[in-house]
MIFIFI-393797 format. One record per residue (C-alpha): residue in three letters; chain; z negated, x negated, y. Coordinates in nm, 3 decimals, always signed. Layout:
BEGIN
code: ala | unit: A | Z: Z | X: X | Y: Y;
...
This chain:
BEGIN
code: unk | unit: A | Z: +9.466 | X: -6.549 | Y: +0.642;
code: unk | unit: A | Z: +9.316 | X: -6.261 | Y: +0.802;
code: unk | unit: A | Z: +8.986 | X: -6.205 | Y: +0.909;
code: unk | unit: A | Z: +8.860 | X: -6.141 | Y: +0.524;
code: unk | unit: A | Z: +8.938 | X: -6.464 | Y: +0.444;
code: unk | unit: A | Z: +8.611 | X: -6.542 | Y: +0.239;
code: unk | unit: A | Z: +8.440 | X: -6.339 | Y: -0.019;
code: unk | unit: A | Z: +8.137 | X: -6.374 | Y: -0.171;
code: unk | unit: A | Z: +8.141 | X: -6.369 | Y: -0.583;
code: unk | unit: A | Z: +7.791 | X: -6.229 | Y: -0.594;
code: unk | unit: A | Z: +7.512 | X: -6.121 | Y: -0.355;
code: unk | unit: A | Z: +7.356 | X: -6.464 | Y: -0.349;
code: unk | unit: A | Z: +7.625 | X: -6.678 | Y: -0.536;
code: unk | unit: A | Z: +7.907 | X: -6.901 | Y: -0.404;
code: unk | unit: A | Z: +8.177 | X: -6.778 | Y: -0.179;
code: unk | unit: A | Z: +8.526 | X: -6.876 | Y: -0.218;
code: unk | unit: A | Z: +8.869 | X: -6.832 | Y: -0.025;
code: unk | unit: A | Z: +8.997 | X: -6.488 | Y: -0.078;
code: unk | unit: A | Z: +9.295 | X: -6.615 | Y: -0.227;
code: unk | unit: A | Z: +9.228 | X: -6.946 | Y: -0.446;
code: unk | unit: A | Z: +9.453 | X: -7.222 | Y: -0.518;
code: unk | unit: A | Z: +9.515 | X: -7.279 | Y: -0.867;
code: unk | unit: A | Z: +9.570 | X: -7.644 | Y: -0.972;
code: unk | unit: A | Z: +9.727 | X: -7.586 | Y: -1.342;
code: unk | unit: A | Z: +10.080 | X: -7.672 | Y: -1.293;
code: unk | unit: A | Z: +10.011 | X: -7.979 | Y: -1.032;
code: unk | unit: A | Z: +10.189 | X: -8.208 | Y: -1.282;
code: unk | unit: A | Z: +10.428 | X: -7.954 | Y: -1.434;
code: unk | unit: A | Z: +10.741 | X: -8.110 | Y: -1.206;
code: unk | unit: A | Z: +11.004 | X: -8.345 | Y: -1.303;
code: unk | unit: A | Z: +10.865 | X: -8.583 | Y: -1.069;
code: unk | unit: A | Z: +10.505 | X: -8.621 | Y: -1.098;
code: unk | unit: A | Z: +10.333 | X: -8.625 | Y: -0.759;
code: unk | unit: A | Z: +10.160 | X: -8.948 | Y: -0.616;
code: unk | unit: A | Z: +9.833 | X: -8.920 | Y: -0.455;
code: unk | unit: A | Z: +9.963 | X: -8.911 | Y: -0.083;
code: unk | unit: A | Z: +10.167 | X: -8.602 | Y: -0.198;
code: unk | unit: A | Z: +9.868 | X: -8.434 | Y: -0.359;
code: unk | unit: A | Z: +9.678 | X: -8.511 | Y: -0.059;
code: unk | unit: A | Z: +9.947 | X: -8.335 | Y: +0.170;
code: unk | unit: A | Z: +9.958 | X: -8.013 | Y: -0.077;
code: unk | unit: A | Z: +9.532 | X: -8.001 | Y: -0.030;
code: unk | unit: A | Z: +9.608 | X: -8.040 | Y: +0.331;
code: unk | unit: A | Z: +9.859 | X: -7.732 | Y: +0.330;
code: unk | unit: A | Z: +9.645 | X: -7.518 | Y: +0.147;
code: unk | unit: A | Z: +9.368 | X: -7.565 | Y: +0.345;
code: unk | unit: A | Z: +9.573 | X: -7.493 | Y: +0.644;
code: unk | unit: A | Z: +9.672 | X: -7.173 | Y: +0.477;
code: unk | unit: A | Z: +9.321 | X: -7.093 | Y: +0.439;
code: unk | unit: A | Z: +9.331 | X: -7.148 | Y: +0.062;
code: unk | unit: A | Z: +8.980 | X: -7.373 | Y: +0.052;
code: unk | unit: A | Z: +8.900 | X: -7.294 | Y: -0.308;
code: unk | unit: A | Z: +9.074 | X: -7.501 | Y: -0.582;
code: unk | unit: A | Z: +9.058 | X: -7.389 | Y: -0.959;
code: unk | unit: A | Z: +9.066 | X: -7.647 | Y: -1.232;
code: unk | unit: A | Z: +9.001 | X: -7.694 | Y: -1.583;
code: unk | unit: A | Z: +8.940 | X: -8.006 | Y: -1.790;
code: unk | unit: A | Z: +9.243 | X: -7.939 | Y: -2.004;
code: unk | unit: A | Z: +9.489 | X: -7.884 | Y: -1.732;
code: unk | unit: A | Z: +9.798 | X: -8.105 | Y: -1.764;
code: unk | unit: A | Z: +9.707 | X: -8.217 | Y: -2.112;
code: unk | unit: A | Z: +9.373 | X: -8.341 | Y: -1.938;
code: unk | unit: A | Z: +9.520 | X: -8.533 | Y: -1.652;
code: unk | unit: A | Z: +9.572 | X: -8.246 | Y: -1.361;
code: unk | unit: A | Z: +9.183 | X: -8.326 | Y: -1.238;
code: unk | unit: A | Z: +9.223 | X: -8.711 | Y: -1.191;
code: unk | unit: A | Z: +9.556 | X: -8.670 | Y: -1.046;
code: unk | unit: A | Z: +9.398 | X: -8.393 | Y: -0.802;
code: unk | unit: A | Z: +9.104 | X: -8.644 | Y: -0.747;
code: unk | unit: A | Z: +9.309 | X: -8.911 | Y: -0.643;
code: unk | unit: A | Z: +9.477 | X: -8.704 | Y: -0.368;
code: unk | unit: A | Z: +9.133 | X: -8.559 | Y: -0.260;
code: unk | unit: A | Z: +9.012 | X: -8.902 | Y: -0.220;
code: unk | unit: A | Z: +9.280 | X: -8.941 | Y: +0.032;
code: unk | unit: A | Z: +9.253 | X: -8.617 | Y: +0.193;
code: unk | unit: A | Z: +9.117 | X: -8.632 | Y: +0.550;
code: unk | unit: A | Z: +8.913 | X: -8.324 | Y: +0.549;
code: unk | unit: A | Z: +8.548 | X: -8.321 | Y: +0.427;
code: unk | unit: A | Z: +8.386 | X: -8.212 | Y: +0.103;
code: unk | unit: A | Z: +8.197 | X: -7.944 | Y: +0.211;
code: unk | unit: A | Z: +8.492 | X: -7.749 | Y: +0.361;
code: unk | unit: A | Z: +8.612 | X: -7.682 | Y: +0.036;
code: unk | unit: A | Z: +8.544 | X: -7.559 | Y: -0.305;
code: unk | unit: A | Z: +8.589 | X: -7.721 | Y: -0.625;
code: unk | unit: A | Z: +8.601 | X: -7.496 | Y: -0.972;
code: unk | unit: A | Z: +8.653 | X: -7.614 | Y: -1.310;
code: unk | unit: A | Z: +8.633 | X: -7.540 | Y: -1.658;
code: unk | unit: A | Z: +8.546 | X: -7.634 | Y: -1.997;
code: unk | unit: A | Z: +8.501 | X: -7.554 | Y: -2.387;
code: unk | unit: A | Z: +8.851 | X: -7.563 | Y: -2.461;
code: unk | unit: A | Z: +8.933 | X: -7.854 | Y: -2.713;
code: unk | unit: A | Z: +9.299 | X: -7.924 | Y: -2.756;
code: unk | unit: A | Z: +9.469 | X: -8.114 | Y: -3.034;
code: unk | unit: A | Z: +9.574 | X: -8.403 | Y: -2.777;
code: unk | unit: A | Z: +9.666 | X: -8.776 | Y: -2.794;
code: unk | unit: A | Z: +9.438 | X: -8.796 | Y: -2.490;
code: unk | unit: A | Z: +9.193 | X: -8.628 | Y: -2.702;
code: unk | unit: A | Z: +9.218 | X: -8.801 | Y: -3.069;
code: unk | unit: A | Z: +8.901 | X: -8.654 | Y: -3.193;
code: unk | unit: A | Z: +9.025 | X: -8.313 | Y: -3.178;
code: unk | unit: A | Z: +9.177 | X: -8.260 | Y: -3.518;
code: unk | unit: A | Z: +9.277 | X: -7.873 | Y: -3.402;
code: unk | unit: A | Z: +9.220 | X: -7.667 | Y: -3.099;
code: unk | unit: A | Z: +8.881 | X: -7.514 | Y: -3.087;
code: unk | unit: A | Z: +8.631 | X: -7.442 | Y: -2.843;
code: unk | unit: A | Z: +8.304 | X: -7.590 | Y: -2.773;
code: unk | unit: A | Z: +8.002 | X: -7.471 | Y: -2.581;
code: unk | unit: A | Z: +7.726 | X: -7.694 | Y: -2.700;
code: unk | unit: A | Z: +7.514 | X: -7.857 | Y: -2.447;
code: unk | unit: A | Z: +7.651 | X: -8.179 | Y: -2.525;
code: unk | unit: A | Z: +7.992 | X: -8.121 | Y: -2.483;
code: unk | unit: A | Z: +7.930 | X: -7.932 | Y: -2.160;
code: unk | unit: A | Z: +7.707 | X: -8.173 | Y: -1.990;
code: unk | unit: A | Z: +7.986 | X: -8.458 | Y: -2.089;
code: unk | unit: A | Z: +8.254 | X: -8.238 | Y: -1.957;
code: unk | unit: A | Z: +8.103 | X: -8.189 | Y: -1.633;
code: unk | unit: A | Z: +8.066 | X: -8.573 | Y: -1.594;
code: unk | unit: A | Z: +8.412 | X: -8.648 | Y: -1.654;
code: unk | unit: A | Z: +8.512 | X: -8.364 | Y: -1.415;
code: unk | unit: A | Z: +8.298 | X: -8.502 | Y: -1.133;
code: unk | unit: A | Z: +8.425 | X: -8.840 | Y: -1.199;
code: unk | unit: A | Z: +8.807 | X: -8.751 | Y: -1.227;
code: unk | unit: A | Z: +8.745 | X: -8.528 | Y: -0.895;
code: unk | unit: A | Z: +8.576 | X: -8.800 | Y: -0.703;
code: unk | unit: A | Z: +8.264 | X: -8.574 | Y: -0.632;
code: unk | unit: A | Z: +7.907 | X: -8.507 | Y: -0.717;
code: unk | unit: A | Z: +7.901 | X: -8.132 | Y: -0.753;
code: unk | unit: A | Z: +8.140 | X: -7.846 | Y: -0.891;
code: unk | unit: A | Z: +8.084 | X: -7.547 | Y: -0.651;
code: unk | unit: A | Z: +8.148 | X: -7.321 | Y: -0.966;
code: unk | unit: A | Z: +8.161 | X: -7.415 | Y: -1.340;
code: unk | unit: A | Z: +8.337 | X: -7.174 | Y: -1.567;
code: unk | unit: A | Z: +8.340 | X: -7.139 | Y: -1.933;
code: unk | unit: A | Z: +8.702 | X: -7.156 | Y: -2.024;
code: unk | unit: A | Z: +8.690 | X: -6.930 | Y: -2.329;
code: unk | unit: A | Z: +8.456 | X: -6.721 | Y: -2.562;
code: unk | unit: A | Z: +8.331 | X: -6.952 | Y: -2.810;
code: unk | unit: A | Z: +8.264 | X: -6.768 | Y: -3.160;
code: unk | unit: A | Z: +7.969 | X: -7.043 | Y: -3.220;
code: unk | unit: A | Z: +7.824 | X: -7.010 | Y: -2.871;
code: unk | unit: A | Z: +7.446 | X: -7.057 | Y: -2.894;
code: unk | unit: A | Z: +7.344 | X: -6.844 | Y: -2.616;
code: unk | unit: A | Z: +7.018 | X: -7.008 | Y: -2.573;
code: unk | unit: A | Z: +7.150 | X: -7.343 | Y: -2.609;
code: unk | unit: A | Z: +7.440 | X: -7.319 | Y: -2.333;
code: unk | unit: A | Z: +7.258 | X: -7.116 | Y: -2.132;
code: unk | unit: A | Z: +6.989 | X: -7.404 | Y: -2.117;
code: unk | unit: A | Z: +7.269 | X: -7.643 | Y: -2.059;
code: unk | unit: A | Z: +7.419 | X: -7.453 | Y: -1.784;
code: unk | unit: A | Z: +7.080 | X: -7.393 | Y: -1.617;
code: unk | unit: A | Z: +7.008 | X: -7.752 | Y: -1.622;
code: unk | unit: A | Z: +7.342 | X: -7.852 | Y: -1.464;
code: unk | unit: A | Z: +7.246 | X: -7.608 | Y: -1.190;
code: unk | unit: A | Z: +6.901 | X: -7.764 | Y: -1.154;
code: unk | unit: A | Z: +7.052 | X: -8.131 | Y: -1.134;
code: unk | unit: A | Z: +7.277 | X: -8.010 | Y: -0.865;
code: unk | unit: A | Z: +7.579 | X: -8.106 | Y: -1.040;
code: unk | unit: A | Z: +7.682 | X: -7.765 | Y: -1.050;
code: unk | unit: A | Z: +7.622 | X: -7.496 | Y: -0.782;
code: unk | unit: A | Z: +7.734 | X: -7.187 | Y: -0.998;
code: unk | unit: A | Z: +7.810 | X: -7.075 | Y: -1.312;
code: unk | unit: A | Z: +8.068 | X: -6.799 | Y: -1.450;
code: unk | unit: A | Z: +8.268 | X: -6.758 | Y: -1.724;
code: unk | unit: A | Z: +8.661 | X: -6.676 | Y: -1.800;
code: unk | unit: A | Z: +8.817 | X: -6.463 | Y: -2.055;
code: unk | unit: A | Z: +8.511 | X: -6.296 | Y: -2.154;
code: unk | unit: A | Z: +8.445 | X: -5.945 | Y: -2.261;
code: unk | unit: A | Z: +8.172 | X: -5.768 | Y: -2.082;
code: unk | unit: A | Z: +7.939 | X: -5.791 | Y: -2.403;
code: unk | unit: A | Z: +8.013 | X: -6.178 | Y: -2.415;
code: unk | unit: A | Z: +7.914 | X: -6.184 | Y: -2.073;
code: unk | unit: A | Z: +7.614 | X: -6.006 | Y: -2.133;
code: unk | unit: A | Z: +7.500 | X: -6.207 | Y: -2.381;
code: unk | unit: A | Z: +7.507 | X: -6.543 | Y: -2.170;
code: unk | unit: A | Z: +7.365 | X: -6.376 | Y: -1.904;
code: unk | unit: A | Z: +7.063 | X: -6.244 | Y: -2.068;
code: unk | unit: A | Z: +6.968 | X: -6.567 | Y: -2.141;
code: unk | unit: A | Z: +7.006 | X: -6.745 | Y: -1.761;
code: unk | unit: A | Z: +6.775 | X: -6.750 | Y: -1.467;
code: unk | unit: A | Z: +7.044 | X: -6.643 | Y: -1.241;
code: unk | unit: A | Z: +7.343 | X: -6.447 | Y: -1.209;
code: unk | unit: A | Z: +7.675 | X: -6.552 | Y: -1.377;
code: unk | unit: A | Z: +7.894 | X: -6.571 | Y: -1.040;
code: unk | unit: A | Z: +8.230 | X: -6.420 | Y: -1.185;
code: unk | unit: A | Z: +8.448 | X: -6.388 | Y: -1.510;
code: unk | unit: A | Z: +8.817 | X: -6.521 | Y: -1.445;
code: unk | unit: A | Z: +9.037 | X: -6.268 | Y: -1.657;
code: unk | unit: A | Z: +9.420 | X: -6.220 | Y: -1.661;
code: unk | unit: A | Z: +9.574 | X: -5.946 | Y: -1.481;
code: unk | unit: A | Z: +9.887 | X: -5.856 | Y: -1.277;
code: unk | unit: A | Z: +10.098 | X: -5.572 | Y: -1.235;
code: unk | unit: A | Z: +10.250 | X: -5.681 | Y: -1.552;
code: unk | unit: A | Z: +9.875 | X: -5.668 | Y: -1.727;
code: unk | unit: A | Z: +9.677 | X: -5.395 | Y: -1.647;
code: unk | unit: A | Z: +9.457 | X: -5.349 | Y: -1.919;
code: unk | unit: A | Z: +9.149 | X: -5.467 | Y: -1.713;
code: unk | unit: A | Z: +9.181 | X: -5.123 | Y: -1.570;
code: unk | unit: A | Z: +9.058 | X: -4.965 | Y: -1.891;
code: unk | unit: A | Z: +8.922 | X: -5.213 | Y: -2.109;
code: unk | unit: A | Z: +8.582 | X: -5.226 | Y: -1.937;
code: unk | unit: A | Z: +8.608 | X: -5.562 | Y: -1.768;
code: unk | unit: A | Z: +8.658 | X: -5.437 | Y: -1.409;
code: unk | unit: A | Z: +8.387 | X: -5.126 | Y: -1.453;
code: unk | unit: A | Z: +8.168 | X: -5.427 | Y: -1.565;
code: unk | unit: A | Z: +8.220 | X: -5.675 | Y: -1.246;
code: unk | unit: A | Z: +8.170 | X: -5.325 | Y: -1.042;
code: unk | unit: A | Z: +7.840 | X: -5.233 | Y: -1.213;
code: unk | unit: A | Z: +7.694 | X: -5.603 | Y: -1.190;
code: unk | unit: A | Z: +7.865 | X: -5.634 | Y: -0.816;
code: unk | unit: A | Z: +8.051 | X: -5.987 | Y: -0.885;
code: unk | unit: A | Z: +8.393 | X: -6.024 | Y: -0.799;
code: unk | unit: A | Z: +8.656 | X: -6.115 | Y: -1.094;
code: unk | unit: A | Z: +8.875 | X: -6.384 | Y: -1.067;
code: unk | unit: A | Z: +9.225 | X: -6.326 | Y: -1.166;
code: unk | unit: A | Z: +9.431 | X: -6.591 | Y: -1.344;
code: unk | unit: A | Z: +9.813 | X: -6.552 | Y: -1.374;
code: unk | unit: A | Z: +9.818 | X: -6.266 | Y: -1.082;
code: unk | unit: A | Z: +10.199 | X: -6.265 | Y: -1.126;
code: unk | unit: A | Z: +10.246 | X: -6.262 | Y: -1.452;
code: unk | unit: A | Z: +10.281 | X: -6.612 | Y: -1.510;
code: unk | unit: A | Z: +10.602 | X: -6.576 | Y: -1.317;
code: unk | unit: A | Z: +10.788 | X: -6.354 | Y: -1.543;
code: unk | unit: A | Z: +10.754 | X: -6.089 | Y: -1.275;
code: unk | unit: A | Z: +11.060 | X: -6.221 | Y: -1.135;
code: unk | unit: A | Z: +11.256 | X: -6.377 | Y: -1.379;
code: unk | unit: A | Z: +11.189 | X: -6.130 | Y: -1.692;
code: unk | unit: A | Z: +11.495 | X: -5.913 | Y: -1.772;
code: unk | unit: A | Z: +11.299 | X: -5.635 | Y: -1.957;
code: unk | unit: A | Z: +11.259 | X: -5.303 | Y: -1.867;
code: unk | unit: A | Z: +10.922 | X: -5.335 | Y: -1.762;
code: unk | unit: A | Z: +10.982 | X: -5.621 | Y: -1.535;
code: unk | unit: A | Z: +11.272 | X: -5.438 | Y: -1.382;
code: unk | unit: A | Z: +11.071 | X: -5.151 | Y: -1.300;
code: unk | unit: A | Z: +10.772 | X: -5.316 | Y: -1.135;
code: unk | unit: A | Z: +11.017 | X: -5.504 | Y: -0.915;
code: unk | unit: A | Z: +11.209 | X: -5.185 | Y: -0.824;
code: unk | unit: A | Z: +10.867 | X: -5.039 | Y: -0.745;
code: unk | unit: A | Z: +10.749 | X: -5.323 | Y: -0.555;
code: unk | unit: A | Z: +11.073 | X: -5.334 | Y: -0.356;
code: unk | unit: A | Z: +11.025 | X: -4.984 | Y: -0.262;
code: unk | unit: A | Z: +10.650 | X: -5.041 | Y: -0.152;
code: unk | unit: A | Z: +10.781 | X: -5.349 | Y: +0.053;
code: unk | unit: A | Z: +11.086 | X: -5.155 | Y: +0.250;
code: unk | unit: A | Z: +10.805 | X: -4.881 | Y: +0.340;
code: unk | unit: A | Z: +10.564 | X: -5.088 | Y: +0.485;
code: unk | unit: A | Z: +10.790 | X: -5.379 | Y: +0.612;
code: unk | unit: A | Z: +10.669 | X: -5.680 | Y: +0.365;
code: unk | unit: A | Z: +10.926 | X: -5.931 | Y: +0.308;
code: unk | unit: A | Z: +10.797 | X: -6.092 | Y: -0.033;
code: unk | unit: A | Z: +10.767 | X: -5.901 | Y: -0.346;
code: unk | unit: A | Z: +10.490 | X: -6.155 | Y: -0.489;
code: unk | unit: A | Z: +10.271 | X: -6.066 | Y: -0.165;
code: unk | unit: A | Z: +10.310 | X: -5.699 | Y: -0.229;
code: unk | unit: A | Z: +10.198 | X: -5.767 | Y: -0.605;
code: unk | unit: A | Z: +9.899 | X: -5.967 | Y: -0.475;
code: unk | unit: A | Z: +9.812 | X: -5.700 | Y: -0.240;
code: unk | unit: A | Z: +9.813 | X: -5.475 | Y: -0.542;
code: unk | unit: A | Z: +9.533 | X: -5.639 | Y: -0.693;
code: unk | unit: A | Z: +9.327 | X: -5.701 | Y: -0.374;
code: unk | unit: A | Z: +9.344 | X: -5.332 | Y: -0.341;
code: unk | unit: A | Z: +9.110 | X: -5.278 | Y: -0.605;
code: unk | unit: A | Z: +8.738 | X: -5.199 | Y: -0.547;
code: unk | unit: A | Z: +8.631 | X: -5.475 | Y: -0.781;
code: unk | unit: A | Z: +8.715 | X: -5.719 | Y: -0.517;
code: unk | unit: A | Z: +8.945 | X: -5.949 | Y: -0.724;
code: unk | unit: A | Z: +9.011 | X: -6.284 | Y: -0.640;
code: unk | unit: A | Z: +9.376 | X: -6.419 | Y: -0.761;
code: unk | unit: A | Z: +9.453 | X: -6.772 | Y: -0.825;
code: unk | unit: A | Z: +9.781 | X: -6.862 | Y: -0.712;
code: unk | unit: A | Z: +9.995 | X: -7.122 | Y: -0.930;
code: unk | unit: A | Z: +10.278 | X: -7.229 | Y: -0.717;
code: unk | unit: A | Z: +10.279 | X: -7.563 | Y: -0.601;
code: unk | unit: A | Z: +10.541 | X: -7.511 | Y: -0.344;
code: unk | unit: A | Z: +10.415 | X: -7.479 | Y: -0.008;
code: unk | unit: A | Z: +10.641 | X: -7.224 | Y: +0.121;
code: unk | unit: A | Z: +10.564 | X: -7.003 | Y: -0.146;
code: unk | unit: A | Z: +10.191 | X: -7.025 | Y: -0.086;
code: unk | unit: A | Z: +10.268 | X: -6.939 | Y: +0.251;
code: unk | unit: A | Z: +10.435 | X: -6.619 | Y: +0.169;
code: unk | unit: A | Z: +10.151 | X: -6.537 | Y: -0.100;
code: unk | unit: A | Z: +9.878 | X: -6.543 | Y: +0.182;
code: unk | unit: A | Z: +10.045 | X: -6.271 | Y: +0.357;
code: unk | unit: A | Z: +9.950 | X: -6.045 | Y: +0.104;
code: unk | unit: A | Z: +9.600 | X: -6.049 | Y: +0.333;
code: unk | unit: A | Z: +9.794 | X: -5.865 | Y: +0.584;
code: unk | unit: A | Z: +9.923 | X: -5.574 | Y: +0.349;
code: unk | unit: A | Z: +9.710 | X: -5.255 | Y: +0.281;
code: unk | unit: A | Z: +9.886 | X: -5.043 | Y: -0.006;
code: unk | unit: A | Z: +9.766 | X: -4.648 | Y: +0.018;
code: unk | unit: A | Z: +9.639 | X: -4.504 | Y: -0.306;
code: unk | unit: A | Z: +9.995 | X: -4.343 | Y: -0.354;
code: unk | unit: A | Z: +10.158 | X: -4.678 | Y: -0.315;
code: unk | unit: A | Z: +9.927 | X: -4.853 | Y: -0.570;
code: unk | unit: A | Z: +9.992 | X: -4.571 | Y: -0.828;
code: unk | unit: A | Z: +10.357 | X: -4.606 | Y: -0.800;
code: unk | unit: A | Z: +10.335 | X: -4.968 | Y: -0.884;
code: unk | unit: A | Z: +10.121 | X: -4.870 | Y: -1.174;
code: unk | unit: A | Z: +10.352 | X: -4.585 | Y: -1.297;
code: unk | unit: A | Z: +10.635 | X: -4.833 | Y: -1.308;
code: unk | unit: A | Z: +10.418 | X: -5.093 | Y: -1.503;
code: unk | unit: A | Z: +10.308 | X: -4.864 | Y: -1.758;
code: unk | unit: A | Z: +10.645 | X: -4.659 | Y: -1.760;
code: unk | unit: A | Z: +10.510 | X: -4.327 | Y: -1.722;
code: unk | unit: A | Z: +10.300 | X: -4.119 | Y: -1.460;
code: unk | unit: A | Z: +9.931 | X: -4.145 | Y: -1.510;
code: unk | unit: A | Z: +9.823 | X: -3.865 | Y: -1.740;
């Protein structure tokens, strides 16, 4: 990674690697990786400068954290050289959670505490560097939820707290009840999903000086597989910019497009392939000028800016 390979999410908050390893798809391949394979993947990510690992309790039908934890226990590195991030509050209807009759959200103090304890046990660690509320819960009692989060920080089980998929007003409500700043809002954005540029999310991040984490920064892969006009236009624009700057990988250019934004976006990479991780890390060496950035935006929106 280049010299700016770490980023502080807030002034006194946690710092992460500039690109984050997303563990969401760890168990998606035809062959389930064993603990040794996971340990090797963790080592590869860290060698590439990806020291931050993004989890959620629900990933892999509630099974990714334990599979990752088994690999982490075999990995030869030190716990304090990496950052572990997890999320809670989505309740999936799953054979692994038979009490959930339907998908819903739960930001109650009891659920947050129980979920964190389970994540810590699964990941074989005694603290999370960052805990995120995964989705806004319409039944969130801001006082109750904030008290639970503050208690987890005070106990040392969680070093910092943030949210995911929250609107600015939902973020502000929770923040108003906490004795410390929320560290981030993890939102969806990519060259195919540009709404955060105009829906207030990135304005909010700049106003409050927190770095938003970005999930699905390549549009869930549809950027390269999609046959729609938009995907084809954006691929062509990325290819034109890649040719101008001598970049070999369109995904790296798409990540660099996010990195160019002044809100200091922190993309979460979703691939489990070491060679793809290595290619995407090259985004940190790419700097797009203003017109290259706007050319990609124009392709995505299908028209010049107004």
